[in-house]
N, C-alpha and C positions, 0 to 999 in steps of 0.2 A: 160711707162706702167701705166695702171690704178690701183689705190689702193682704198681701202674701206676708206671713210672719217670719220668712227667711229674707227676701229680698226687698220688701216694702213696696212692690209694684202693684198696680191695680188689675193687670191683665189676668183676672180669676175666672175660671169656669166651674160650674156646678156639676159635679160627677154624681151625687146621690144626696141622700139625706144628711145634712150637715157636714158633707164631704166635697172638698173643692180641690182644684187643679190649677197650678200657677204655670202660665204660658211663657213666662220669662225665665224662671229658674228650673222649671221642669220637676217640681215637687208636688205631692199630693198631701193634703192636710185634712184632718177631722177636727171640727170644733164642737165640743159638748160643754156649754157654759163658759167657765173660764178655762177649761182644760183644753189643750190643743196638742195633738199629736201629729208629727210630721213624718213623711215617708219619702224615700227616693223611689222613683219608678225606674226599674231595671230594663234592660233591653228586651227581655222576654215578657214584659208586662207586669211582673210580679213587684210586690212592694217590700222595701226593707226599711227599718226604723232608721230616720235621719239622725245622727249622733248629737248634733248641737245646732241651733239656729245660727246662721251667719252673723246676725246683728249682734249676738252675744259674744261670739268668737272675735269680731273685729273690736269690740270694746276692751277685751282682755288683753289684745295685742300691744 
């Protein structure tokens, strides 16, 4: 089952081809093979690149 690369939750919706939305942390991500790109969804609906996945940031602290 698909999980969010940021929060690890399973509340994922499909937005488009290889494009998903996490209902828990409100990020959008695109998966192409092993490559994952994560985006913040801004108030006006535009996407901005997510700086660093939370799971990685938590490990570094």
